[in-house]
Structures are given as C-alpha cells and as structure tokens.
N, C-alpha and C positions, 0 to 999 in steps of 0.2 A: 503495500500500500504505501506506501507511502506515500505500514503502513504504511498520513499521514501527507511552476513559476515560469510562466515564459513570454513577458510582455516585449522583449527583445527580439524574439523569433515569430510569435504569435502573426497570424495574418487571415482576415476575413476569406470566408470562400470567395469572394468574388476579386479579392486582393490579387497583386502580381505575383507569382510564384517563382518558387525554385527549381530549375530541371535538373531534375536527378533521376537515377535509373537503379535496378537492381534484379538479382535473381537469386534462388536458392532451391532445395527440395525437400520432400515429408511425406508422412504416411496420409491415408484418407483418414478425412475428417469424420467427426459424429453430427455434425450440424454446420448451418450457415450456409452461403449462397457456394454451389461447387459446379452449378451447371455451365456457367460462362465459358465459353470455349477460348482458344488462345487468341490474343488480340497483337496485330501486326501495327507496328508504327506507334505514335506517343500514346503515353498513358499517365492518368491523373489519379491520385490517391490522396485521400482525407483522411487527416490523422484529428481524430476530436477527442480533447482532454479535459478529463475535471481538473480542477486546481492547478491552471497552465500557469498560474503564477510562482509555484514551488519549485526550489531549485531542480527537485527529482525530475519533474516535468520537465521542466527546460532543459536538462540533459537529455532526456527520453526524446524529445522535438531535434535536437541537436543530431544525436544518434542516428534518427529515422532520417535526414537529413546528409549526413556523412556517408552512412552505409549505402545510401541508394546512388549517391551521387559518384562514388568510387567504382560502382558497378554499372554505371551508363554507357549505352554506346552511340556513335553519332548516329545509327539507323534508327533508335527508339529512347526517347528521353522520356522522363516521369514527371509530371507536375505534383510537388506535395503541399497538398493547402492545409495548415495547420489553425486549428481553431480551438479557443480556450472554452470549455463551458461552465467554468467556476464551479459553481455545486449545485447548479438548477436542471434538474431531471428534465424539465418542460425543455428547455433549451436544447437538451442533447437531442430528444426528439424531433425535434423541428430542424436542426443540425443536419440531422440525418436524412431527413425529407429533403431539405436543398442539396446535401450532397448529390443525392439520388436524382433531383431534378436537374442537375447542371450534369449529369452523364459522367458522374466519376467512375473509374473502373475497379475500384476495392475502397474498403472503409477499414481503417483501425477505430475503435474507440475505447476509451477509458470511462465509464459511466459514472456519472454521480451517486447513481442510484441503482443497485443491481435489479431491482422490481420493474425497471423499463425494458430488461432484456428481452422478452418475449416481443415488444410492440418494435425494438430496433431491428431484431433476428427477422422479424417477419416482412418488414419495409425491405430490408436489404435481401432475401431470398425470394419474394415477389418481384422485385427490378433484376433479379438475376446477377447481383453486386457479389462479389466476395467479400465476408466481413469477417475480421479478426476482433477476440476481445483481449485489452492489453491490462495488465497490472490485476484488476477485478474479475471473475469469471462471471459469465450471464449465460441463461439457457435460453431454447425456444419455445415457442407455447405449448410444445410437448415434453417439455423438461430435459430435452437432448442437449448437451454442451455445446456453445459456439466454440471452435478452434481458439485455443487460449494462448497468450504469448506473454511470459511473466516469472513471476517467482513461484517457488514449494514454499507456500505459508507455513507450514507444519515446521518442514526443514528449517527454515529462519528463525523460527521461534525456538527449535531445538538447540539450534545456535547461540543463542542468547541465554535461553534458562543454563547451559552447561557453563557458560562463561559465568554470567551472576553467580552459580554456586562456587566456582573455583575462585572468583574475586572475593568472595565472602568468606570463604573457610578460613584463609589466615586470621581473620578478626578474633574468632572465637566467640562470637556472639552467641547469645541463647534464645530459643524458641521465645520465652516469656517477657524478653526487653525488645524484641525483634519483629518488625511488621514487614510485609512483601505487598507492595502495590502491582497491580496490573493495570494499565490504564490504557482503554482502546474504543473504538465505537463499537458498539457491541452487537449492534444489528448488520454488521458487516462480514461476510461469510470469510473474508481473508485475515481480519482481525480475529476470529473468532479460532480460525487453524493458527495464527501466530500465537497467540496466548496459551492454546491448548498446549503446545510444544514446550513453550516457556514453562509453564506449570510442571509439566512429567520431567524435563530434563533437570529444571532446578532442583525439583525433589529427589531424583536418581542420584544426581550429584552430591547429595548430603545437604542440600539447602533449608533452612529449618526459619520458620516466622509465622505470625497471624498472619494470614491471605487475607488481602481487600481487593475488593475487583471495584475499580471505578470505571464508570461510564464517561466519555466525554463525545465530542466532534471531533476527534482526530486533530485539533489544533492547542496550539500552545497555551492560549488563553482560555481556550475550554477544559485543559486539563488542568491548569493552575486553580482557576477559580472553583472547581469540583474539588480538588485536593485538599484545599486551606481549610474545608470545613470538616474533612474526615481527619485531617492531620490534629486540628485542634480536638476533635471527639477523643482522641486516642492520646491523653498527657502521660501515660504510664509508658509509652512506646519510646524508647532511647536511639534504635537504631533502624536505619530504613532502606529496604531494598526495592529499587525501582526498576520495573520492566515495562512495555507496552506494544502498541500496534506499531509505532512509529518514532521516530527522535523527537517530534513535537510532543508528546504524549510525556515523555522522559523528561524534556525539558520543562514542561509546565509544571510537571511536579517537583521537581527540583527547585525550580524558584518559589513554589509553594512552601519547599522545607526551609528554602534560606529566610525566605519572609518570617516564617516560624523561629528564627534562630538555631535552628538546628544544625551544628558544626558539620564541615563537610566530611569530618572524620567518621562521621556516623552515618555515611550515606554510602550507599554504591550503588549507582547509577548504568543502566547496560543499554544503549540507545538500539534504533533499527532503524538504517538508513544512515547514519554518520555525517551527512553534512552539518547539521547542527552540533553534533559532540564534539566534532573535531574543534570547533572555537573555544571549547575548554582545555585543549590542550597546545595552543600556540603562547610563544613565549609574553611572560607578564600576566597572563589570564589568572584570574582569583579562583582557587579550587572551590568546585562544587559539587563532588561527589560523582561527575561523569567518568566512570573508568574507561569505558572502552563502546564499542557498538559495533553491530552488522552491517558492512558495508555492501549496498546494494546498488548499481550502476545503471542509472536510467538509460544511458547510450546503447548498453545493452538491447535492451528491451526494445527501445525504438528502433533499432537497426534490425533485430530479429523478425520485428513486424513489418517492415517493408520489404524485407529480401521474401517471406513467406506470401505474402500478398502476388508482389510483382512476379514471382515464379508461377504462380496458380494465373495470373491474367496471362503474363506473356508465352508461358509453355504449358500451361494446363496440369501442372505439378499439383496434386490434391493437397488442402492446407492440411499441415500434422495437426492433430488432436490438442497437442502440448507441446509447446517450446519453451524449457526452462533456463533459465539466465543461472548466472553462477554468483555467488556470496563471498565473502571472507569476514572473519574478525579484525578490527582494526583499534587501534591505539596509539597513546603518543609517541610511540618507539617506532611504528611501521604507517601509519597515516599519509606522511608525506611521500611515500613509494608508489603511493597508488594515484589515481588521477581524481581523487576526491576534491570536493570543491566547498568549501566553508562556506554558509550562508547566516 
C-alpha cells in the first residue's frame, strides 16, 4: 500500500504525453480484458493512481515512464497518461470511463476503494481493454481477481514483524509494561494482509506486549490523531513497539508518542515503505524510535504494470495473474545504498 505523490509527473488524460513503450511476458490471467488482439503501431496506456502526491506513487509513475521508454521502438511508441485520483472512488470510475472513451489501449489502476473493482473491471472488459490492478487487488463482478501488479502483503508484513522482534529483543522489555501498536486502514485487504504477517512473525520471533489495533486512514495525521488518545488511555505502558500498513501510520504514531513525552529509547518503530523512516536516519536528525523499515520501490511496480500491459497489447501475451515486486529491510546503515528517496 503504500501500505499508505505525483504532482510533478501527473497529467490529465487530455494533456500532452510522454512517448514510451515496452514489452513483457506472463501467464494467462483469471480476469480482466483478455480479448483484445495484438495492436500494431502506436499505443496509449493510462495509469490511474490513488494518492498520486505520495512519494511512493510518484516513484511508481516514474518507473512506468522509464521502463516503457527504454523498451520503445521506432515503429511503435506508447503514450503514457498519468492521472491522480486522490482518494476519490467516484473519480476513479469517471476517469476509467474517460480513458475508455479516449480509446486507450490499456489501463493500470490503483483504486482508492476496492469496492469499485467490479465496476472498473466490467467497463474495461466490455470495451475489450486490458486492465491490471496495481498495489491494491480488485475483483470483477463474478469475484474473479483482476491481474495484479504489486507486492505480497503478507510477506511484507512478515518481514516487518520479524524485524520488530529482532530490534526489541535486546531491550529486554516485559509484556507487563510493553504495548504493540498495529496501525492501518482496517477495511483495506492489503493492510489486513500486512498486519496479519506482522502479528504472526512478531510473535514467532519472541516479541511480547499488549496488542493494540489502531484504525486509521493510512495518513500521518490520521494515525497521530487516533494514537494520541490510545497512548493517553494506557498510562501504565512504558515501552512501545509500532508497526502498521505503511510508513505514514508508523510515523504518525511515533509523533503521538513524542508529543506524549515518551523517550525515543522506549520506542521501536519499524516502517513499511521507508520513504518517511529514512528521514530519521539522516545526519543531525533527532532520535524518534524509527529503527528500520521495509523498503518498497514504486518504480518496480510502475515498470512491471507497463511491461505486462504492452506485452498484451502489442504481442497478445496473456496478462500474468500476479506480478510480485521485491522488498528489503533497510536502516541507517544501508538505506543510502538503495534508490530510496526521503520525503
């Protein structure tokens, strides 16, 4: 999700475009428009993203552009049209319809609300346009999954939970004076998968503490606001371990802990995304308990989405049911060796 920012990149569907192209391969998908035959000549792909001003989605759009551009050919170019949907599910539906009306050849969408999946998938299928969901999975009206490009949510959470247990172990904290916060947008399936992995692996790793589930909107401010009351309501807790669906959730809870005068030495925060966490590891930054984070690179997802769509459009290659990107734990020692950008 990222769980869990593209003003410099985004353009309206009618705006000037970047000429880029690409190709790939994969397995037969279970849903989505599969009937469109190979297209010769120029191709247009729409990338419709929720929360397009977040750094992860800025990176995703840039990855889509870069991957397709490097695979372009003189004979066939691809125009990529990037649209920021914000958190507006209605806009996602209207922009999908608009892309179809403009006769795009393929659509990649990060939905603001998974409930619109059947409507979006139905529109694309009726128009014979290949569709992939990025980051957040969606299904069609029959319950069949739309081809997905993104991360394995449970695996991501498992890595975060394992890391949190490892970071907390040397501190020797007891269950009696420790709380473990899991902050996320609880109705989002990708968040559910991530938190489930966090809980399972934190416990398997020997982690202890009172479990507190915090429902948020996946924003920093939302997590901070909700966590503040929970922290105040647990005055006997001395030590806090913080995980969640994305960096925003962990950052918001850490800010709430700081406002409550909880020392950073009594906090272990493990983020998911790393684009906010890395600010805590820069020279001169005040300690805030952000020990490490799982780095997810939006460039990979954007690039894979374009590759799979163009392969389908240009060559008739079936869309893979799932295309999973890689992740890794980073901290102050190794973050600089990645392409991670702090926001």
